[in-house]
C-alpha positions in Angstrom: -24.7 6.3 83.2 -23.9 4.3 80.0 -22.1 5.7 77.0 -24.0 6.2 73.8 -23.4 4.5 70.5 -20.7 7.0 69.5 -19.0 7.2 72.8 -16.3 5.1 74.4 -18.6 2.1 74.9 -19.5 1.8 71.3 -17.5 1.7 68.0 -20.0 3.0 65.4 -18.2 6.4 64.9 -15.3 7.4 62.9 -12.9 6.2 65.6 -14.4 2.9 65.6 -14.2 2.6 61.9 -10.6 3.6 62.0 -9.9 1.1 64.6 -11.6 -1.7 62.6 -13.9 -2.4 65.6 -11.0 -4.0 67.6 -9.4 -2.9 70.7 -6.1 -0.9 70.3 -3.2 -3.3 69.9 0.5 -2.7 69.3 2.0 -4.5 66.3 4.0 -7.7 67.2 7.8 -7.4 67.1 7.9 -9.6 64.0 5.6 -7.3 62.1 7.5 -4.2 63.0 10.8 -6.0 61.8 9.3 -6.9 58.5 8.1 -3.4 57.9 11.5 -2.0 58.8 13.3 -4.5 56.5 11.0 -3.5 53.5 11.5 0.1 54.1 15.4 -0.2 54.2 15.3 -2.4 51.0 13.2 0.1 49.2 15.6 2.9 50.2 18.7 1.1 49.1 17.0 -0.1 45.7 16.1 3.5 44.8 18.9 5.4 46.5 21.7 3.6 44.8 20.8 4.7 41.3 20.0 8.1 42.5 23.5 8.6 44.1 25.2 7.1 41.0 23.5 9.6 38.7 23.5 12.4 41.5 19.8 13.3 41.1 19.7 15.9 43.8 15.8 16.5 43.8 15.2 12.7 44.0 17.8 12.4 46.7 16.1 15.2 48.7 12.7 13.4 48.4 14.3 10.1 49.5 15.8 11.9 52.6 12.4 13.5 53.4 10.7 10.0 53.1 13.4 8.5 55.1 12.9 11.0 58.0 9.0 10.2 57.8 9.7 6.6 58.0 11.9 7.0 61.2 9.0 8.9 62.8 6.6 6.2 61.7 8.8 3.4 63.1 8.9 5.2 66.4 5.2 6.0 66.5 4.4 2.4 65.5 5.6 1.1 68.7 2.4 2.6 70.5 -1.0 1.0 70.0 -2.5 4.5 70.0 -0.2 6.1 67.3 0.1 3.2 64.9 -3.0 4.2 63.0 -1.8 7.9 62.8 1.6 6.6 61.6 -0.1 4.7 58.8 -1.9 7.8 57.5 1.3 10.0 57.9 3.3 7.5 55.9 0.8 7.3 53.1 0.4 11.1 52.9 4.1 11.9 53.1 5.1 9.3 50.4 2.3 10.5 48.1 3.1 14.2 48.4 7.0 13.6 48.0 6.6 11.4 45.1 4.3 13.7 43.2 6.6 16.5 43.4 9.5 14.8 41.7 7.7 12.4 39.5 8.5 14.5 36.4 12.3 14.2 37.2 12.3 10.4 37.6 9.7 7.8 37.8 11.9 5.5 39.8 10.5 7.2 42.8 7.1 5.7 42.2 8.5 2.4 43.6 8.1 3.8 47.1 4.2 4.1 46.5 3.9 0.4 47.2 5.4 0.6 50.8 2.8 2.4 52.7 0.0 0.0 51.7 2.2 -3.0 52.6 3.3 -1.6 55.9 -0.3 -0.8 56.9 -1.4 -4.2 55.9 1.3 -6.0 58.0 0.8 -3.9 61.0 -3.0 -3.5 60.8 -4.7 -5.8 58.2 -6.6 -5.2 55.0 -8.8 -2.3 56.2 -6.0 -0.2 57.2 -3.9 -1.0 54.0 -6.9 0.1 51.8 -7.3 3.3 53.7 -3.5 4.0 53.4 -3.6 3.3 49.7 -6.5 5.7 49.0 -4.8 8.5 51.2 -1.5 8.0 49.4 -2.9 8.0 45.8 -5.1 11.0 46.8 -2.0 12.9 48.0 0.1 11.8 45.0 -2.5 12.9 42.5 -3.1 16.3 44.3 0.7 16.8 44.3 1.2 16.2 40.6 -1.7 18.5 39.7 -0.3 21.4 41.9 3.3 20.9 40.7 2.6 20.1 36.9 -1.1 20.9 36.2 -1.5 17.3 34.8 -0.1 13.8 33.9 1.7 12.7 30.8 0.9 9.4 29.2 4.0 7.8 30.5 3.3 9.1 34.2 -0.2 7.8 34.0 1.0 4.2 33.0 3.7 4.4 35.7 1.2 5.7 38.3 -1.3 2.8 37.5 1.5 0.2 37.6 2.9 1.5 40.9 -0.8 1.5 42.3 -1.4 -2.0 41.2 2.0 -3.1 42.9 0.9 -1.4 46.0 -2.5 -3.2 46.0 -0.7 -6.5 45.5 1.8 -6.0 48.2 -1.1 -4.9 50.5 -2.7 -8.3 50.0 0.5 -10.1 50.7 0.9 -7.8 53.8 -2.7 -8.8 54.8 -1.8 -12.6 54.7 1.4 -11.8 56.7 -0.7 -9.9 59.4 -3.1 -12.9 59.7 -0.2 -15.2 60.1 1.4 -13.0 62.9 -1.7 -12.2 64.7 -1.6 -13.4 68.2 -4.2 -16.2 69.3 -5.7 -17.0 72.6 -4.2 -20.4 73.3 -7.1 -21.1 75.8 -9.9 -20.4 73.2 -8.1 -21.1 69.9 -8.8 -25.0 69.9 -12.4 -24.4 70.8 -12.8 -21.8 67.9 -11.3 -24.4 65.5 -13.6 -27.0 66.9 -16.7 -24.7 66.4 -15.6 -24.1 62.9 -15.1 -27.8 62.0 -18.3 -28.8 63.7 -20.3 -26.1 61.8 -18.9 -27.5 58.6 -19.8 -31.0 59.5 -23.4 -29.9 60.3 -23.6 -28.1 56.9 -22.4 -31.2 55.1 -24.5 -33.6 57.0 -27.5 -33.1 54.6 -25.3 -34.3 51.7 -24.3 -37.5 53.4 -26.6 -39.9 51.6 -25.3 -43.0 53.3 -25.3 -41.6 56.8 -22.6 -42.0 59.5 -23.4 -45.4 61.0 -20.4 -47.5 61.0 -22.1 -50.9 61.1 -24.4 -50.2 58.2 -21.6 -49.0 56.1 -19.3 -51.7 57.0 -22.1 -54.3 56.1 -22.4 -52.7 52.7 -18.7 -53.3 52.1 -18.9 -56.9 53.1 -21.9 -57.4 50.9 -20.0 -56.2 47.8 -17.1 -58.4 48.5 -19.4 -61.3 49.2 -21.1 -60.8 45.7 -17.7 -60.8 44.0 -15.9 -63.7 45.8 -17.5 -67.0 47.1 -16.5 -67.0 50.7 -16.9 -69.3 53.6 -16.1 -66.5 56.2 -15.4 -62.8 56.2 -14.8 -60.0 58.4 -14.2 -56.1 58.2 -11.8 -54.8 60.9 -10.7 -51.4 62.3 -7.2 -51.5 63.6 -6.8 -50.2 67.2 -3.3 -50.0 68.2 -1.7 -53.4 67.6 -5.1 -55.4 67.5 -7.9 -55.7 64.9 -11.4 -54.9 66.1 -14.2 -56.5 63.8 -16.9 -54.2 62.7 -19.1 -56.9 61.0 -18.4 -60.5 60.2 -19.9 -63.3 58.3 -19.1 -66.9 59.5 -20.5 -70.3 58.5 -22.7 -72.2 60.8 -21.6 -75.5 62.4 -18.1 -76.6 63.5 -15.4 -74.4 63.1 -17.3 -71.2 63.3 -15.1 -68.2 64.0 -12.0 -70.3 64.2 -12.2 -70.3 60.3 -11.3 -66.6 60.3 -8.2 -66.9 62.5 -5.9 -67.1 59.6 -7.7 -64.4 57.6 -7.5 -62.1 60.7 -3.8 -62.7 60.8 -3.4 -61.9 57.2 -5.5 -58.9 57.5 -3.1 -57.4 60.1 -0.3 -58.0 57.7 -2.1 -56.4 54.8 -2.9 -53.4 56.9 0.7 -53.0 58.0 2.0 -53.2 54.4 -1.0 -51.4 52.9 -1.2 -54.1 50.2 -3.7 -56.8 49.2 -2.4 -60.2 50.1 -3.7 -64.0 49.7 -2.5 -67.1 50.9 -4.2 -70.4 49.7 -7.9 -69.9 50.7 -7.4 -66.6 52.7 -7.2 -63.1 51.3 -7.1 -59.6 52.8 -6.9 -56.1 51.6 -7.1 -52.6 53.1 -10.4 -50.7 52.6 -9.9 -46.9 52.6 -7.8 -45.4 55.5 -9.4 -46.9 58.5 -10.4 -50.6 57.8 -9.1 -53.8 56.4 -11.1 -56.9 55.1 -10.0 -60.4 55.7 -11.9 -63.5 54.3 -11.7 -67.2 53.8 -12.6 -68.6 50.4 -15.3 -71.2 50.0 -13.7 -74.8 49.4 -15.7 -75.0 46.2 -14.6 -71.6 44.9 -12.1 -72.9 42.3 -10.2 -69.6 42.0 -6.5 -69.4 41.4 -4.2 -67.2 43.4 -3.9 -64.8 40.2 -7.8 -64.6 40.0 -8.1 -63.8 43.6 -5.5 -61.1 43.3 -7.1 -59.5 40.3 -10.5 -59.6 41.9 -9.3 -57.9 45.1 -7.6 -55.2 43.1 -10.8 -54.6 41.3 -12.8 -54.6 44.5 -10.5 -51.9 46.0 -11.3 -49.7 43.0 -15.0 -50.5 43.2 -15.2 -49.7 46.9 -13.4 -46.4 46.8 -16.6 -44.4 47.4 -17.8 -46.7 50.2 -14.4 -46.7 51.7 -14.4 -42.9 51.9 -17.8 -43.0 53.5 -16.6 -45.6 56.1 -13.6 -43.6 56.9 -15.7 -40.5 57.6 -18.1 -42.6 59.9 -15.2 -44.1 61.9 -13.8 -40.6 62.4 -17.2 -39.3 63.6 -17.6 -42.3 66.0 -14.2 -41.5 67.5 -15.1 -37.9 67.8 -18.3 -38.7 69.5 -16.7 -41.1 72.0 -14.0 -38.5 72.9 -16.7 -35.8 73.4 -19.1 -38.0 75.5 -16.1 -39.0 77.7 -15.1 -35.5 78.4 -18.7 -34.4 79.2 -18.9 -37.4 81.7 -15.6 -36.2 83.4 -16.8 -32.7 83.6 -20.1 -33.7 85.1 -18.3 -35.9 87.6 -16.0 -32.9 88.7 -18.9 -30.5 89.0 -20.9 -33.0 91.1 -17.9 -33.7 93.3 -16.8 -30.2 93.9 -20.4 -28.7 93.9 -23.4 -30.8 95.0 -21.6 -33.3 97.1 -19.6 -30.8 99.1 -22.8 -28.6 99.6 -24.8 -31.6 101.0 -21.9 -32.7 103.2 -21.8 -29.2 104.6 -25.5 -29.5 105.5 -24.6 -32.8 107.4 -22.0 -30.8 109.5 -24.8 -28.2 110.4 -27.1 -31.1 111.5 -24.4 -32.6 113.5 -23.9 -29.2 115.3 -27.6 -29.1 116.0 -27.9 -32.6 117.1 -25.2 -32.0 119.7 -27.6 -29.7 121.7 -31.2 -30.7 120.8 -34.0 -28.8 122.4 -36.1 -32.0 123.0 -36.1 -35.8 122.6 -38.4 -35.3 119.6 -36.1 -32.9 117.9 -33.1 -35.2 118.5 -35.1 -38.0 116.7 -35.8 -35.8 113.8 -32.2 -34.5 113.4 -31.0 -38.2 113.6 -33.4 -39.0 110.9 -32.3 -36.1 108.7 -28.6 -37.0 109.2 -29.3 -40.4 108.1 -31.0 -39.2 104.9 -28.2 -36.7 104.2 -25.6 -39.5 104.6 -27.7 -41.6 102.2 -27.8 -38.8 99.6 -24.0 -38.1 99.9 -23.4 -41.8 99.2 -25.8 -41.8 96.1 -24.0 -38.6 94.8 -20.6 -40.2 95.3 -21.7 -43.4 93.6 -22.9 -41.2 90.7 -19.5 -39.6 90.6 -17.9 -43.0 90.3 -20.4 -44.1 87.7 -19.6 -41.1 85.6 -15.8 -41.4 86.0 -15.6 -45.2 85.4 -15.1 -46.2 81.7 -13.6 -49.0 79.6 -10.4 -47.0 79.5 -7.4 -49.2 79.5 -9.1 -52.2 80.7 -8.1 -55.6 79.4 -11.6 -56.3 78.0 -15.3 -55.3 78.2 -15.8 -58.1 80.9 -12.9 -56.9 82.8 -14.4 -53.3 83.0 -17.8 -54.6 84.1 -16.1 -56.7 86.7 -14.2 -53.8 88.0 -17.4 -51.6 88.5 -19.4 -54.5 90.0 -16.7 -54.8 92.8 -17.1 -51.1 93.5 -20.8 -51.4 93.5 -20.9 -54.5 95.6 -18.5 -52.9 98.2 -20.6 -49.7 98.5 -24.1 -51.6 98.6 -23.0 -54.7 100.5 -25.0 -56.6 97.9 -23.0 -59.6 96.3 -22.6 -59.3 92.6 -21.3 -62.2 90.8 -19.8 -61.8 87.3 -19.3 -64.6 84.7 -17.2 -64.0 81.7 -17.0 -65.8 78.3 -15.0 -63.6 76.0 -12.9 -64.2 72.7 -9.7 -62.4 72.5 -10.8 -60.2 69.7 -12.5 -57.0 71.2 -15.6 -55.1 70.1 -15.4 -51.7 68.7 -14.6 -49.0 71.4 -18.0 -47.3 70.8 -19.9 -50.6 71.1 -17.9 -51.6 74.2 -18.7 -48.2 75.8 -22.5 -48.5 75.2 -22.7 -52.0 76.5 -20.6 -51.1 79.5 -22.9 -48.2 80.4 -26.0 -50.5 80.1 -24.6 -53.0 82.3 -23.6 -50.3 84.8 -27.2 -48.7 84.7 -28.9 -52.1 85.1 -26.7 -52.9 88.2 -27.3 -49.5 89.6 -31.1 -49.9 89.3 -31.1 -53.3 90.9 -29.2 -51.9 93.9 -31.4 -48.8 94.2 -34.9 -50.0 93.4 -35.1 -53.8 93.4 -34.6 -54.5 97.1 -32.5 -57.5 95.9 -30.1 -59.6 97.9 -27.9 -60.8 95.1 -27.1 -59.8 91.5 -25.7 -62.0 88.6 -24.0 -60.6 85.6 -23.0 -62.7 82.5 -20.8 -61.1 79.7 -20.4 -63.2 76.6 -18.3 -61.7 73.9 -17.4 -63.1 70.4 -16.7 -59.9 68.5 -18.5 -58.6 66.7 -21.3 -60.3 68.6 -22.1 -59.9 72.3 -24.6 -60.8 75.0 -24.8 -59.3 78.5 -27.4 -60.1 81.1 -28.1 -58.7 84.6 -30.2 -60.7 86.9 -31.5 -59.8 90.4 -33.7 -61.6 92.8 -35.6 -58.4 93.8 -39.2 -57.2 93.2 -39.2 -57.5 89.5 -40.5 -54.9 87.0 -42.1 -51.8 88.8 -44.2 -49.2 87.4 -41.9 -46.5 86.0 -41.7 -43.1 87.6 -42.5 -40.0 85.5 -39.0 -38.6 86.2 -37.2 -41.8 85.4 -35.3 -42.0 82.1 -33.0 -45.0 82.8 -34.8 -47.5 80.8 -35.1 -45.1 77.8 -31.5 -44.4 78.1 -30.6 -48.1 78.1 -32.7 -48.8 74.9 -31.2 -45.9 73.2 -27.6 -47.1 74.0 -28.6 -50.6 72.8 -29.7 -49.1 69.5 -26.5 -47.1 69.1 -24.6 -50.3 69.6 -26.6 -52.1 67.1 -28.2 -54.4 69.5 -31.7 -54.9 71.2 -32.6 -54.6 74.9 -35.0 -56.8 76.7 -36.4 -56.5 80.2 -38.3 -59.4 81.7 -39.7 -60.4 85.1 -38.4 -63.9 86.2 -40.9 -66.6 87.1 -39.4 -67.1 90.5 -39.0 -63.4 91.3 -36.7 -60.7 90.1 -35.8 -59.1 86.9 -33.5 -60.0 83.9 -32.1 -57.2 81.8 -30.3 -58.4 78.6 -28.7 -56.6 75.8 -27.8 -58.7 72.7 -25.7 -57.9 69.5 -25.8 -60.6 66.9 -25.7 -64.2 68.2 -22.4 -64.8 70.3 -23.4 -68.4 71.0 -22.4 -69.2 67.5 -18.8 -68.7 68.6 -19.2 -71.4 71.1 -20.3 -74.0 68.7 
């Protein structure tokens, strides 16, 4: 039998309103000490002048209030009595103050304490209730004792009430700061709040959050202001610079012309200053990028002219720099979140599906030990073989999910590592050829290219019936070309439940590249993903 809305299971009745729709909870020791200190301070501040002038009635009222505060302090240790203590405190202070307000208005100072104590111990709602009860008791006490207020008493009461309200607000902030938090859930609640804010703001992001597009706009602005032979926009990753976009001249020299500019860009980033040296220049762009470039031989600009132009460009690019900083942060967040999802899925598959299927294998082994007939033995052996094959595929999927770029020396090194694992598991030789420049791609681009190569190799092993696979990885950041070639059956009719090709195309789009899938004339399939034209780096 379930409780009704006003019963224990619900919180819509008076008890629920008094509790603020929250479970009963004892105040924290820090909050109790703050309230006790405030009460002692108030007693000293009011009691010292009273003792000096020997105001007996005021002294008796303070003694009565002191006794009430002692009882409240004891009651506030209990989660069930702390609310009652707040009402007792407010009513007692209001009644005692009203009885002697005509003798001394100094007693009105204690009116600020109940609202403050209730706020520190229970929050804004409890403080407001305490303030209303206190004022009601004070007004009632004055009307019974003196049949009305004088002008001075009215002004003093208003001042004391406003002071009580202000201290109540301060106490509310103290209560929020001292409120215990669930250390397991708090980071997720913070993440929810921040993600909701990002979703609310996304409609106002006129330039979007595509890093490559925003970086290209920055490079275009600089190119219009300075005649350059080569230029690149970098994102610092640890102790190295990763190019977002670059412009290099055709012909001999190519990317090597940017080597000096890249070195100067690293120095400019470390010093947070624009720098120039003969034909090279560099300056930070916002908080997450730095631009380095090489002036055209025909530029004819002096060092001072270059310095003035870069200073002006930093000011002109302020808006685009903020947009780029936001896009880089979003890309980092997306990469972290996707890596966490992959690890979680790998754990669930390993601890759940893989273990359950392996358990079925043990059951089949037990049945195969005592088959009822030769026909049943053959069927059980076939079933055991299929279970073993499924377990191997699940374990390979777990390895695929857990494998990432991580701390690999380069994209090619990561592809080579996963190729070795796949080759050992499938007994199909996989040859990997690397042609990589020392400068790395952006982490998010490397991750997408790595997954494309991994998926292409997996597809060749599972579906192509091939005898060998060749992988070529050419990287001259920010350009890259990765090809996976097999000697299998070639392009087959896609299954309705197959999403591998769509996912690879989507990954290529996210990396800013294009995916091509073609049958080979002599049999087999070529899967290639290309960003820019890395062959320019080999000129």
